DRENTI-849522 format. One line per field, with one value per residue (C-alpha): x, y, z; residue number from 0; residue in three letters. Coordinates in steps of 0.1 Angstrom, whole numbers. Each point is the difference from the previous one (the first is absolute). Layout:
BEGIN
xx <- [X|...]
yy <- [Y|...]
zz <- [Z|...]
pos <- [NUM|...]
code <- [ALA|...]
This chain:
BEGIN
xx <- [-611|-17|-16|-28|1|-32|-15|-34|-25|-13|-34|-14|-38|-21|28|1|24|-9|9|-7|0|12|-22|29|4|-14|15|-3|28|3|-4|34|25|34|17|8|34|11|-31|5|-19|-24|-7|-7|-23|-19|-2|-12|-27|-14|-1|-13|-25|-4|11|27|29|27|36|15|-26|5|19|20|-16|16|21|-15|19|-20|-4|-16|-36|-8|39|23|11|31|-13|-2|-17|15|-30|8|-33|-10|-27|-17|-31|-18|-3|-37|-7|-36|13|-12|17|-14|14|18|22|12|-18|-30|-9|11|-8|9|18|12|23|-30|1|37|-7|-13|31|33|29|15|-35|-3|32|-11|-32|18|22|-32|-14|34|-3|-34|-15|-24|-16]
yy <- [-312|-34|-21|-24|-27|-14|-21|3|-14|22|-12|16|-5|22|28|3|-13|-19|21|-8|23|-14|7|23|19|28|-7|-30|-24|-28|-35|-7|2|-7|-32|-25|-12|-24|12|14|31|-20|-24|29|16|-32|-10|37|-1|-31|14|34|-7|-39|-4|-28|13|-25|19|-20|15|37|22|29|35|29|9|31|23|28|13|-28|9|-1|-5|26|30|-10|-37|-14|-28|-24|-17|-29|-6|-30|-5|-36|-17|-17|-38|3|26|8|4|32|16|5|20|-22|4|36|13|22|6|-7|19|3|31|22|26|23|-15|7|25|-29|-20|-1|17|-31|-12|35|-5|-36|15|22|-32|-21|30|2|-38|5|-25|27|34]
zz <- [448|2|-29|2|-26|-11|-28|-17|-26|-26|-11|-30|-11|-24|-1|37|30|29|33|36|31|36|31|11|-30|-18|-35|-23|-11|-21|14|14|29|14|-9|29|3|-29|-18|-36|-11|-23|31|23|-26|-5|38|8|-28|14|36|-8|-28|-3|-34|-10|-23|-4|5|-29|-24|10|-24|15|-9|16|31|14|27|18|37|21|13|36|8|18|-21|-24|-3|-36|-16|-29|-13|-23|-21|-21|-26|-2|-3|27|2|-2|-28|13|36|19|24|34|30|28|30|3|-33|7|-37|-36|-32|-36|-9|-28|-1|8|34|7|29|21|-2|16|-17|-13|-17|-14|-21|-7|-14|-24|-11|-7|-21|-21|-5|-12|26|19|-9]
pos <- [0|1|2|3|4|5|6|7|8|9|10|11|12|13|14|15|16|17|18|19|20|21|22|23|24|25|26|27|28|29|30|31|32|33|34|35|36|37|38|39|40|41|42|43|44|45|46|47|48|49|50|51|52|53|54|55|56|57|58|59|60|61|62|63|64|65|66|67|68|69|70|71|72|73|74|75|76|77|78|79|80|81|82|83|84|85|86|87|88|89|90|91|92|93|94|95|96|97|98|99|100|101|102|103|104|105|106|107|108|109|110|111|112|113|114|115|116|117|118|119|120|121|122|123|124|125|126|127|128|129|130|131|132|133|134]
code <- [MET|SER|GLU|VAL|VAL|ALA|ALA|ALA|TRP|VAL|CYS|VAL|ARG|ASP|ARG|SER|VAL|LEU|VAL|VAL|ARG|ALA|HIS|ASP|SER|ASP|ALA|PHE|TYR|LEU|PRO|GLY|GLY|LYS|PRO|GLU|PRO|GLY|GLU|THR|HIS|ALA|GLU|ALA|ALA|ALA|ARG|GLU|THR|LEU|GLU|GLU|VAL|GLY|ILE|VAL|VAL|LYS|ALA|ASP|GLN|LEU|GLN|PHE|PHE|ARG|THR|ILE|GLU|ALA|PRO|ALA|HIS|ASN|ARG|PRO|PRO|GLY|THR|ARG|VAL|ARG|LEU|VAL|THR|PHE|LEU|GLY|GLU|PRO|SER|GLU|PRO|ASP|ALA|THR|PRO|ALA|VAL|ALA|ASN|GLU|ILE|ALA|GLU|LEU|GLY|TRP|PHE|THR|SER|ALA|ASP|ALA|ALA|ARG|CYS|ALA|PRO|ALA|ILE|ARG|LEU|LEU|LEU|ASP|GLU|LEU|VAL|ARG|ALA|ASP|LEU|ILE|ASP]
């Protein structure tokens, strides 16, 4: 069984969480991706957030939230994902996320939108509800 390790930013506003969908995917994820060699999880989350939604978050200001393990979406059967997630405010508090690069659309989801998300994000939505961050 193979494992994909990824890092992602959890952006909560008005009791919803920011999610993105890539052009080649039918499911929503958090802004994030795989760390490059020598990069920390927080650095990867910050870099990918800027690349995917144009928001600057500083790696040294991100706070670890949860590590989620689940079947990987759009990967061969048996592939798992280990998603390391971080909370943190953008450098510009009023910054508005916008689609960029491989991202086709973004949205603000609550637990009611779980069916539209990749398996790891469904689990994350449950964690956000338990932490009383989203509805």
